[in-house]
C-alpha positions, 0 to 999 in steps of 0.5 A: 586720717584719725590714729586711736591708741590701742597699746593698753589693749595688747598686754590686756586680758581678755575682756578689757575695754577701751571706747571712743567717741567719734565726732568728725566732720567732712573726711574723703574716705578714698573713694567716699565723701562723707559730711560727718561721722559720729558714734562710738567705737569700743575695743575689747580684748579677746582671744587672738585679737581685739573686737571692734563694736561701732555705732556710727551716724554718718551722711554719704555723697551718692550718685542717683541711679536713675538721674545721676545727681549727687546727693546726700544719704543717711546711714547707720554703720553698726558692726562687729569685727575682730582685729589682729594685733601688732601688724600681724594680720591673719586668715580671717582678719582683715585689719591690724593695729601697728607695731606700736598699737595704733589703729585708724579706724577709717578703712573699716568704716569706709568698708561697712559703708559701702556694705550698707549702701542700698544696689540703687540709690535714688535721690528720691522716690519719684526720680524720673531719671534721664532722657536716653537720647538727649540726656536731659535730666526729666527731674527739670526739664522736660525731654527736648527729643522728637518722639521717636516710634520704636521700629517694630512697633511702626506697624502698629502705629501706622495700624491706629492712623487708619 
C-alpha cells in the first residue's frame, strides 16, 4: 500500500502542484493482480479539491474469455479525477484525502484498470477456447469426446448418408 503525503496542497492556492513517480513491483489491488505499476501521478490544487492526473503503465493478470487460462495484459492508465480534501467526499467526488492529508492511489488505479480492460479478453487472437462437452483446452489438446450430431440436424445427416 502506497500512501502519498498531499498535506502541502490542502492550504495551497489553486495551481500549486505535487508530482510523484510510481515504480511498484507486484501488487494485489483487491481483486486484481498486477505485475508492476510504473508512471507519474501529478496532483494540482484546484477550487474545491485536488486534481489527480496519471500516466501509469501496468501489466494485469486476467483470464481469457475463451479458454479461461490466466495471462498477462499490458495497459496504460491515463486519468483525470478530482479528489476531496480532509476526508470530506462530496457528491460526484468518490475519493478524498485523509484528515492528515494522505492519499492512497491504489483504489483509484484499480478502478481505472477495470475501466480500461476490454469486454472480451483473449490470450491470443487465434485462441480456440474449450470444448463445451469435455472441457479440453483446444489450444493444448484435441477434443476427447465423440462427435455428436445436433438432434435438430439428425435428419440432414441421414439424408447425406443416402
